[in-house]
N, C-alpha and C positions, 0 to 999 in steps of 0.2 A: 268227840273231845279233840280240840285243835291244839292244845298247849300241853307240853310235857316238861318236866325238870330236865335240865341239860345233861345231867349224869345218867338219865334213863335212855338217852338216844344211843342206838347201836349203828354201826357202819352201814348196815343194809337199809337204814332209813334216811341215808344221805340225800336221796332224790326228793324226799318229802320235806326236809327241813333246811336244805341249802348248805352250801360249803362252809360258811362261817360257823353255823351251829354244830355241824358234825366235827369240824376242827376243834371247837371248844370242848365238845364231848370227849374227844380223844385225849385232850389235855387233862381234863378232870379225872378220867379213868386212870391216867398214868400218875396221878397224884400231884400235878403241878398246881401252883397257887392261882386258881381262877376264881374271880368273884362269883357269888351265887347268881344263877341265871336260869331262865326258862326259854323254851323254843316254841314258836308259833308255826304250825305246819303251813306249807304252801297251799293246802286245800282252801284255806280261808281266802287267800289272795285269788286263787282260781275262780272261786265263786264270785268275787268282786269283778274280776275281768270279764266273766261271762255276762254280767249285767251291762257292761259298757262296750265290749268289743264285738265287731262283726264276727259271727260264728264262734266267738270266744277265743279266737286264735290270733296271736301276735303276727304270725306269718302272713295274715291277710292284709296287713298294712302295706301302703305303697312304698315308694322309694323317693330319695331326694327331697325337694321342697314339699311334695305331697305328704311324705311321712312326717316331716317336721310340723306341718299344720295339724295333721291328724293327731299326732302325739300330744301336742299342747291341749287340744280339745279333750282328749281322753284323760289326761292328768287332772284337768278341772272336774271332769265327771267323777273320777275316783275320789277326789277330795270332798265332793258334794254328797257322796253316798252316806247313808245311815248304816251303821254296823248292825248285824243281826243281834237281837237281844241275848241269845245264848253266848255269842262271842263276847259281847260286852261284859256278861257275868264272869266269863273265864278270865278276861283281862283284869277285871276288878279284883278277882280272887288272887290272881298272880301278883298284883301290886301289893295286896295285903300280906301275902306270904313273904315277899321280899322286905317289906317294912318290918315284919316280925323278926326277920333275920338281921335287923339293925341297919337296913339300907334307908337313908334319908330320902333318896331319889333314885331313879333308874336311868340307864342309857338304852335307847331303842335303836338297834342296829339292823340294817338289812342283811339278809342271808340268802342271796340268790343261788339258784341251782347252776348258774353259769359263771360263778366266781370261785376264786381260790383253787384253780386247777394248776397242775404242774406246768402246763404250757402257757397259761394266761391267767392273771389273778383278778383282773377287772377292778383293781384297787382304786378307790376314789370315785367310781362311777355311780354308786348307789347311796341312798340316804342314811344318815345316822343322826339321831336327835338326842342331845345330852341333857342331863339334869331335868328329867320329867318328874313332876311332883304330885300330879293328881290324875284322876281317871280321865277327865276330858282331854288333858294334854296327851295322855297315853293313847287314846283313841285316834287323835289327830296324827300322832307320830307314826302309828302303825299304817295309817292310810298314806302318809308321806313316803314311807318305805315302799309300799306297793306301787305308788305313782312313779317312783324313781326308775322302775323297770321300763317305763314308757318314755323316757327321755330319748332324744335323737341319738345321743352318744351311746346310751345303753343298747338301744335297738340295733345300731350299726355294729356294736361289739358282738351282740348275740348272733347277728347274721354272719359276721366274719368268722366266728369260731364254730359256725354250723350248728347252733343249738336253738335257733329261732322257734322251731316247732314245739320244743319241750321246755322253753324257758319258764321258770316259775320263781316266786319270791316268798321265802320264809322270813321270819323275823326273830331276832334274839332280844330278850328283855333281861337286862343284866344290872345287878346292883352297881350303883355309881361309886367310883373310888374318889375320895376327896384328895386328889393328887397334889403333892408338893412339887413334883416334877414328873415328866412323862416323855415318851418318845418311841423310837423304833430301833430294834436290834436286828442285824443281819448276821447269820452264823458263818457266812463267807462274804468276802468283800464283793459287793455287787458291781463295782466299777472295774476292778482288775481281775476278778475271778479267783483271788487268792483263797484257797480253802483253809489255810492256817491262820486266818485273820478274822476276828469278829469286829464289826463296825457298829458303833452305837451313836445315834443322833438323839439329843435330848434338850429340853428347855424347861423352865419353871412353869408350873401350872398344868392344866390339862394338855393332852397331846395333840389337839387339833391343829395348833400352829405348826407343829412339826410335820404331821402326816399330810397336811394340805399345802405345805410349802409357803406359809405366810410369815415365817420368821427365819432368821439365820440361827440354826441350833448349835449347841456345843457338839463337837464331833470327837469321838474316841476310837482309835484303832488299836485293838488288843490282840496280842499274840495268844492264839488259842491254846498252845501247849503250856506256856509258862504263866499266863495272866499278866505279863509285862505290857504296859501301855506304850505301844510303839510311837504313837503320835496323838496329841490332843490339841484341839483348836477351840479355844473358849471364846464364844461370841459376845459381843456387847449387846445385852438384852435390855430392851426398853419397855416391853409389855409382857403380860402373861394373860392366859385365858383362865377364868375361874367360874365356878358355879354361882349363879345369882340366887338370892334368897327366894325370889318369886318364881324361879324356874328359868330354864335356859342358861345361857352363858353370857359373861360380860368380859370386856377387855379392861385390865387394870394396869396402871404404871408399875414398873419395877423400881424399887428404891435405888437411889444412886449408888449406895454403898455395896449393893449386891449385883449391879449390872454386869460386872466383869468377873463375878464369882462363878465357878463351875457348878452346874446344876446337879451333878451327881458326885457325891463324895467317894473316897477310895473304897470304903466298905460296900457301898451300893454297887460300884463298878465291879467289884469282886463277885458279889452275888449275881449280877447280871451275866458275867462271863461264865460262871458255873451253870447258871440256868440255861443260857444259850447252848452250851455244849450238851447238856442233858436233853434238851428238846431236839437238837439235831440227831443225837444218837438214838433217841426213841423213834423218830420218824424215818431215820435212815437217809436223810437228804438235807440239804441246806434249807434253812427256814428264815422267813421274815416275821419278826415277833413284835407286836405292839405291847407296851408295858406302861404301868403307872407305879409311882413310888409314893407311899404315904408313911411318913416317919422313916423307920428303917425297914419297912416291909415292901417287897416288890410283888406286884400282881401282874399276871399275864392276861391281857385283854383279848388277844386273838393271835393266831399263828397260821401262816400260809406258806406254801413252797416259794422259794426264790425262783421266779418264773424262768422256765426253759433251761435251768441249770443241770437237771438230771435226766433230761429226755432226749438229749442229742445223740446222734449216731456215734458208734464207737470211735472210729478214726477215719474220717472221710478225707483221704489225701492228707494234706497238711492242715485241714480245717476242722476235723472232727474234735470232739471234746477231749479225747485222750491226747491227740496231737497238740491241742491248744494248751492243755494242762502241762504237758512236757515242755512245750516251747516257752511257757511263762515261768518255768523253773519252780513250779509248786507241786511237784509230783510226790514229795515225801509225805509220810504219814504224819498226822498231827501229834502222834505219840512218839515221834522219832527222838532219840536221845541226842544231845549235842555232841558233836565230834570233838576229838582231842585237838589241842592247839590253841585253846584259850578263847575261841570265838563262839562258844555256845551260849554265853549270856548276852541277850540282845541289848542290854543297857551299856555294854562295853564296845559295841560295834561302831566303827568309824565309817560314816557315809559321806560321799561327796558327789556333786554334779558338775564339778569344774571340767571333767573330761567328757562326760556324756551329755551335759546340758547344752553344749554348743550344737550338737546334732539335732536335738529337739528341745529348744528352749520353751519355757512356759508349760501350760497345761495341755496334755494330750487328750483327744477324744477317746472314748472306749474302743472304737474300732482300731484306731492307730495303736493304742497301747497293746491290744491283744495281738495285732499282726506283727508288731515290731519289738515288743519286749522280749519275746522268745527268740526272735531273729537276732537281736543285739546280744542276748545271753549266749546263744550258740556261736555268735561271732567271736566273743571273748574266749569261749572254749576252743574254737579252731585256732585262734591266734596264740593262745597259751600252749596248745598242743604243738604248734609249729616251733615253739621255743624249747620243747622237751618237757613241758609241765603236764602233769596229769591232774585234771580237775576232779575232785572227789564226787562221788554220787550224792546227789542231794544238796550240793553246794548252791547257795543262793547269792548270785553275783549282783543282781539288780533288785531295786525296790522302788516303790512309788510313795512319795510323801506329798500330800495335798495336790495330787495330780501331776507332780513333777517327777522325772526319772532320776534316780541316784544309783551310784556304784558303791558296792560294799568293799571298801578298801581293806578292812580287816581280813576278809576272806581272800582278797587278791594277794595281800602280803604273804599269807600262809601258803598259798599255791606257788607264788614266785620263789619262795625259799627252797623249793625242791631242787632248783638249779643253782649250784654254787656261784655266788657273786651276783645273782640276779635279784633285783628288788622291785617292788611295785612301782617305785618312783621312776625306774627305767621305762617301764611300760607306759606310765602316764606321761612322762616327758616326751615319749615318742609320738603320742597322739595329742594330748593336751593335759595340762595339770596346773595347779596353783604353785607359786614359787615355794611356799612353805612345804608342800608335799614333794617337790622335786629337788630341793637344795642338797640332799645327800647323794645325788646321783654321781657326781664327780668322784667323791671319795670311794664309793662302792665300786665304781668301774675301775678305778686305779688299783684297787686291791684285788681285782678279779684274778683267780688262779695264782695267787702268790705275788711274785715280784713284778714291778712295773715293766722292767725291761723285756719280760716275756711277751708283752703285747706286741712290741716291734718285731721280735724274732718270729712270732707266729703269723705276722701279718700276710706274707705271701701265701702261706698255706690256707689261711682264712679266706683270702681273696679267691683262691681256686675253688674252695668248697662252696662259697657263696655263689660263684658263677655257675657251678654245676647244679646247685639247688634251684637257682633262678631259671636255668634252662628247662628244668622239669616243670616249673611253674608256667613258663612261657608256652610250653607245649599244651598244658592243660587249658591255658587261657585261649589259645588259638582254636581248640576244639569247642570250647564254650562259646566263643564269639560267633562262630558259624551257626551253631545250633540256636543261640539266642536271637540272632537276626531273623532266622526262619520263623521261630515261634512268635516273636514280637510282631512280625508282619502278618502272620496268620490271625492273631488275636485282634490286631488293630483293624483288620478288614471286617470283622464280625459286626453285624448290626444287632446290638444287644436287645433292641426294642422288640424284635420279632422272635426272640428265643423263648421257648417255654421255660418254666421255672427250673426244671431238672437240668436243662441244657445250660442255663445261666449258672446254676450251682456247679456244674462240671467245669465251666469256664473259670469260675472263682478258684476251684481246686488247681486248675492249670496255672493260674496266676500265682497262687501260693507256692506251687512247686518251683516256678521260675524265680520267685522271691528267695526261696531256700537255696537254690543253686547259685544265684547271684551273690547272696549273702555269704555263702561258704567260700566262694572264690575271693570276695572282698576281704574276708577275714584272713585268708591265706596271704593275700597281698599285704595286709597290715602286719601279720606275723613275720613275713619275709622282710618287711621294711624295718621292723624292730631289730630283727636278727642282724641285718646289715648295718644298722646305725650303731649298735653296741661296739663293734671293733673300730668303727670310724671315730666315734667319740673318745674311746680309750686311747687311740693313737694320737688324736689331736690334743688330748689332755697332756700327753707327754712331749709332743713335738712343738706345741705352741702354748706352754703353760701361761695362764693368765689371760690368754687371748683366744682360747679354744671356741667359746660360743660365737664370737664374731667371725672367726675363720669358717666355722661350720655354716653359719648363715650365708656367708659369701659363696661358699661352694654349692649351696643348695638354692641359690637364687638364679633366676632367668633360665629355668629348665625348659627347653623348647617343647612345644606341642602339648602343653598341659590343658586337658579338656576344660577344666573349671575356669580357666582364664578366658575362654572363648567368648562368652556372652558380652563382657565389657568391650573387648576389641571389636566385636561385630557391631555393637551399638555405634562406636565411633566411625566405622566404615559406612554404616547405613546413613549416618549424619552427612557424610560427604556426598552420598548419592542424592540426598534431598537438596543439597545446595545446587546440584545440576538439574533439578526438576522443579522449576519455579511454581507450577500449579500445585503440586503436592506439598511443597514447602509452605505456601500460603495457607493451605487448608490445615496443615499440622500446627502452624503457629497460631491459628485461630482457636485451637483448643479441641480438636477432635478426640474422641475417646474410643473409637472402634475403627477397624480396618475398612468397614463398609463406607465410611465417610470420605475415604481417600480416593482420588482418581486413579485409573489404571495408568501404568507407566513405569519407568525405571525405579522410582522410589518405592512404589507399591511392591514391585517384584523383589526388591532388596529386603523389604520387611518380611515378605513371605518366606524368603530363604532363611532369614533369621529365625522365624517361628518354626520352619521345618526342622532346623537343626537344634534349636534350644527351647522350643515351645513346651517341652515336657518339664521344664524347670520352673521354679517358683521360690519365693521367700518362704521359709519354713517348709520346704518341699517334702520333708519326711512326714509332716502332718497330712493325713489323707483328706481332711476336710478343706484344705487350702486349695483354691482354684489354681490351675496351671496357667502359664503365660499364654498358651494357645487358647484357653477358654476366655481369658480376660487380659488382653495385651496392653491395657492402659498404662501400666508401669513402664513398659518398654517404649511406648509412644511418648510418654512424658520424659523418659531418659534421653531419647533422641532429640526432643524439643529443647531440653536443657543444654545439650551439646551445641545445638544451633545458636542458642542465645550466647553461649560462651564464645563461639567462633565469631559471632557478630561483634564482639568486643576484642577481637584480635587474638584469641587463644586458639592455637593449633593443637588440640588435645591429642590427636593421633600422632602427629610429629613428635610431640613432647614425650609420649609414651614410648615410641620407638627409640628415641635418644636415651631415655632412662634404661631401657632394656640393654642397649649396647654398652652403656657404662657398667651395668651389673655383670655382664659377661666378661668385660675387661677386668673387673675387680676379682672375679672368680679365678681367672687365669693368674693374676698377680698373687693371690693368696696361695694358690697351689705351688707357684714357683718359689715362694719364700720357704717352703718346707724342704728338709734335707733331700738332696737328689736321689740317694739310694732308695728312699721310701716312696717316691712319686709313682713308679709303675704300679705297685700294689695298691696305693691309695687311689690311683685312677681307676683300677679295677673295682675296688669296693665302691667308690663314688658312682661309677657307671651303674652298678647294681642298685644302689640307693635311688638314683635318679629314675631308673626304669620302673622300680616299684612305685615311686611317687606317681609316674605317669599312669601306670596300670590302676593304681588305687583311684585316681581321679576319673579314669574312664569307667571303672566299675561303679563308682558313685553315680555317674551319669546314667549308666544302664539300670542301676537301682531306682533312680528317679523315673525312668521309663516304666519299670514294673509297678511302682507305686501309682503312677498315672493310670495304668490298666486296672489296678485294684480300685482306684477312685471311680473309674467308669462303671465298673460293676456295682459299686455302692450307690452311685447316682441312679442307675436304672432300677436297682432294688428299692430305693427311696420312692421313685415314681410309682412302682407297683404297690408299695405300702400305702401311699396316699390315695390310690384308687379305692382301697378297702377302707381306710380310716382317714378321711380328709382332715380330721382335727389334729393330726400328729405334728403339724408344723413343718418347717424347712428341714430337708435332708435327714430324716429320722434314722436312716441306716447307720450313720456315723455314731449313733448312741448305742449301737449293739456291739457285741464282741463278734469275732470272726465265726465262732461256732454257732452263735445265735443267728447270724446272717445265713449260714448254711441251712440251719433248721427252717428258717423262713422260706428260703428258695425251694426246699424240698417239700414244703407244705406241712411240716411238723409243727411250726410255730404260726398259728393262724392270726393271732393278734399280738402286736408289739406295743400297744398303748401303755400298759403298766410299766414295761421296761423303759421305754423312752421318757416317760414322765419322771421316773426315778432318776435316770441317768442325767437328764437335762438339769434337774434340780441340783444334783451333786456337782456336775460340771460347772454350772453357774456359780455354785458356792466356791469351788476351787479357784475359778477365775477371779473372784472378788477378793481373794486373800493375797497379801503380798508374798513374794517368793520367800521360802525358808532360807536360812543361811546356806551358802554354797557348801559348807563342810560342818558336820556336827557329830557328836557321839550319842548313840542311843536313839533319840528322837529329837526333832527340831523343837526349840523353845516355843511357847505360845506366841503367836504373832499379834502385834498391835494392828487393829484393822485400819488405822490411819497412821502410817509410819511417821515418826517425828522428823522434822526438817534436819538435814545434815549439813553441818558446817564444812566448808571445803578446806582440806589440809593444803599446806603450801607445796607439798611434794607427795605424789602417789607413786607406788611401785607395783610392778607386775613382772611378766616374763618378756624378755626380748624376743620379738617374733620376726621382725623385718628391719634390717639395718637402715640407719639414716637419722639425721638430726633436722628437725623442722620446727619452726615457730608459726603459730597461726591462731585464728579464731575458732572456737569450738562450736560444733553443731551437734546437740544431743538429739538422737533419733530413737523414738520408741517403736516406730515402724518405718519402712522405707519411704522416703519422700524424695521428690525431685527438685526441691527448692534449695539444693545445696549449691553454694557459691564455689568457684574455683579456689583451691587452696585451703578450704576449710578442713578442720580435723574432726572426723566423725567419731562420736562417742555412742556406743551401743551396748546393749546387754549381751548379745551374741550375734555374730554375722555368719551367714552361710553363702553358698554360691549365688543365691537369689539377690544378694546385696551388691554383687560385684560390678554391675553397671554404674554404681555410684563411686566405685574406687578409682575410675580412670582419670577423674579430674580432682579428686580429694587431695588434701595435703598430707593426711596421716590418718591412722586408725587406732582407736582405744576401745578395747572390749573387756567386759567384765568376765566373760568366760572364754575358753579356748586355749590353745597351746601352739607351740612353734610349728607343728606339722598338721594343724587343723586345716581343713579345706580352704577357709577364708585366708589363712596366713600364707598358704602356698600361693594363692592368687596375689596377695599383697606383695610378695617377693617377686612374682612375675612382672608386676607393674612398677616395681621399685618404690612402693608405698611404705614409708616408715610405719611400723606398727608395734604396739605394746598390748599384750593380752593378759588375762587373769588379774585385771586391775579391779579390786573389790570395790563395789558401790560407786563406780565411776559415774554412772548416770545420775546419781543423787549428789555426788560431791561436786560435779561440774555443771555449769549452766550454759545454755546457748549464748554465745557472745563473749564468754571468758577467753582470755588469751593464755596459751600455754606453750611451753617448750617440750617437745616430745623427742626422746632419745631412744630410737628403736634398737640400738646396739646395747645400751645399758639397761633397758626395760624400765625407764623412769619417765614421769610426767611432772613437770614443774609449773606451778601456777604463776603467771607473770602479771595478771591483772584481771579484775572482775568486770563483768559486762556493765 
């Protein structure tokens, strides 16, 4: 007897009936709503394989092209087989029993012995046939499931996970659910690893569109503890998959009126949330659950482990699962009670990416998020600690919405309130913030510790304490710098290609430790900078009322030896070298895209020096998947070419930059001399500390970029190793894993990454396709329109004054760095980091949607004397290339003068 009722299967029979069948049996025994089903033993398939396979063993097949040809021929033979009469009778009886139980049709699902494991699920590799209505179709569907074990992808998977010798195929025959909607539920966020968040993907009709990635589903992110929907993205649905009357499935159009209606109502969402929690509690691990909804009833179609989530080593340096969980800030229990302070209700939390979005604008890959979310969270904790704030255990400072990183301002405000006079707006203004969030800073600072006059009286003592604290930081930095240089050189010398997996895993741990050390010191530099800026701003608010922001901007401009300003200056210097090397200049102007195309000589050597010093940098350099300039120097080559074109028209960019800087230094001296003479020595002392912290912060940001480059090298080599095992994975699969999963792969614990990468690529592509959520919102972002409506340009835009100066010019809206910028054009960007700075040297001004006065890009803008306004909401949509504007970097305004 080959077929048994699903509820009659016991765990010990798992190898006989396959992973899907035993998983369903466990669900049925636990009382979950599973449609009636029967399981066909692998013995039936083994008999079929024995009739067509050499020696009856999959392991006897060849490899590469030979395996592909063999498997195609064997699949044809399986489909041509006649089933044994006894098996046909069992299948016919099974169909009759399911019909008697009110099933109009059945789903025939593969149940391989090599799927639904904790380390690898094999999701999507094997065959499922829906809406089977008669015996003949049932016989064909069973053979199709058997044949799917012989596909090249399935054979490669079985070999990878080391189960080729014992791979078998059971089959599940399950009552078909006439689904109004269906989809997949993850009991922890599969992209970020957040264990306190349930993620649900759903669409109208049968679930195949969702599970196979053929539609853009509705997505719901639900707080596991409260059931609150943190975020919902309702897709524009044009089709649904439905059962055809004659059998099989058909694609039907969705009525226009329901295309933008969410596929799951609030009652069903609540049911699914409770169901997901119960399933996770029953199995004791995060689960991936396929479901179908008919009317108000939710059915569970199958459940498997969320691959590799619970099998990772305890804490492997900074990369183990416990370390990752702590670094992501998700260490609290899902049953944790909300803390006092009014921030326990998720619907009241204020989120913003105005301050963190500039560091990593757009969607982050899973590897970047896992490596840096915890790093950023720890950075905030270090910085707050430096200001005397204690961050409560379990505090969640960061969150991810549609793949973008956001800061929990409600949490931050509660923490800042521990220090009298300190507000979250102070912290945000010191790094970056929107004007609406920062406008109370002046009043709060003026009221700090009582009377305003106390600020001046305490200034000399404050200056001495800051200098003492800074001296301690400088000593720590000196020790770090020496150790960092040694470790960096050691890791850079390694040939990762020849390292065994365990050694590459240890190298990744070394890089993560270096990341943690660099991040901790960077956070201390940030905290020291905030601490030094507070008394400086307080003093200027009293000494230069009404003009304090402009005075501060002048005092913080033209700080010498700022590391982040180096790439742009170096590009100008390299341009001059090309003018003295006619052969190299001719080649460059002809449009070369690589160093190999340039002749040896002074220009080539100058470019090599540029790459030696700054080749570790890039646009969006915090994103690990972004190539570094050393890997792809085309942007720098184009930037040098642009400078040569400008100079051919009489523009001396380097000379102009040097004159700008000289003017800025003179303005800083004038601004200081205008302040009362008795306060100048103390102000100079405080200002000296602020400037030194700015330099150190930019140096540490450069060192952070070095570490991220090392991380990227390890990930690229891991990707190479993954593709050797599973060639179908596509480009750079390691970036679709978390850091813990990457460790598991390198240690040999995660043999196949196919299911994980398919899932993550699908979600990543989905997030990329969505417009950015609002920069600031309460609770969760509003549902996005998939095609944003056109935005009319206002006559006047406002933001934060970032770099002083008044300029008029033509706008150039940039979605990505381009080198077709004309001299004097005003750049309009979503966010700018150090990777954009080679474009700053000849631009006329900068307008950015994100960022703040002390962001990295704004520091460089002031170094170059480039007028800049940041936190200008929707600037890239409100302005168009060719528009003429007047930019006032002192007032933080942009005035439209004329349309393109």
